[in-house]
C-alpha positions as CSV (number, residue, x, y, z in Angstrom):
1,M,12.6,29.3,45.4
2,F,12.7,32.5,47.3
3,Y,10.2,33.5,50.0
4,I,9.6,36.0,52.7
5,K,9.0,34.7,56.3
6,I,7.1,36.4,58.8
7,G,7.2,34.5,62.1
8,K,6.7,31.0,61.1
9,K,4.6,31.9,58.0
10,K,6.3,31.6,54.7
11,R,5.0,33.4,51.4
12,N,6.6,32.3,48.1
13,L,7.8,35.0,45.9
14,R,6.4,34.7,42.4
15,E,6.3,36.9,39.3
16,D,2.7,38.1,40.2
17,N,3.1,39.0,43.8
18,I,6.2,41.2,44.1
19,Y,5.4,45.0,44.6
20,T,7.3,48.2,45.4
21,R,6.4,51.7,45.9
22,C,7.2,54.7,43.7
23,P,9.9,56.8,45.3
24,I,8.3,59.9,43.8
25,C,4.5,59.5,44.2
26,G,4.3,56.6,46.6
27,R,2.1,54.6,44.4
28,E,2.3,50.8,44.8
29,H,3.0,48.9,41.7
30,A,4.1,45.4,40.5
31,V,7.7,44.9,39.5
32,D,9.6,42.3,37.6
33,L,12.5,41.1,40.1
34,Q,14.1,39.2,37.3
35,E,14.3,42.3,35.2
36,I,15.6,44.4,38.0
37,L,18.4,41.8,38.9
38,K,19.4,40.9,35.4
39,G,22.1,43.5,35.3
40,G,24.0,42.0,38.1
41,D,24.6,45.2,39.9
42,A,21.3,45.6,41.9
43,D,20.6,45.1,45.4
44,L,17.1,44.8,46.9
45,Y,17.6,47.3,49.8
46,G,19.1,50.1,47.7
47,T,17.0,49.7,44.5
48,S,14.1,52.0,43.7
49,V,11.6,51.5,40.8
50,Y,9.5,54.4,39.6
51,C,5.9,53.6,38.7
52,P,5.1,54.0,34.8
53,E,3.6,57.4,35.1
54,C,6.7,58.9,37.1
55,S,9.1,56.9,34.8
56,E,7.6,58.6,31.7
57,R,7.6,62.0,33.4
58,Q,11.3,61.4,34.3
59,K,12.2,60.3,30.7
60,A,10.4,63.5,29.3
61,S,12.2,65.9,31.6
62,D,15.6,64.2,30.8
63,N,15.0,64.9,27.1
64,L,14.5,68.8,27.6
């Protein structure tokens, strides 16, 4: 089990309560931490996850 700790309070990390902000638009969105870490080369501090909309725009611009 993983959790965050703020003072003496602990909050469990579950698949339904992990969020991040998109590095492009700043929108808060849910992420699947297991999916992010499954490659084995990720770190929580240095990893950014685009929101679905910015991800689609990025894919479209990569295909130009």
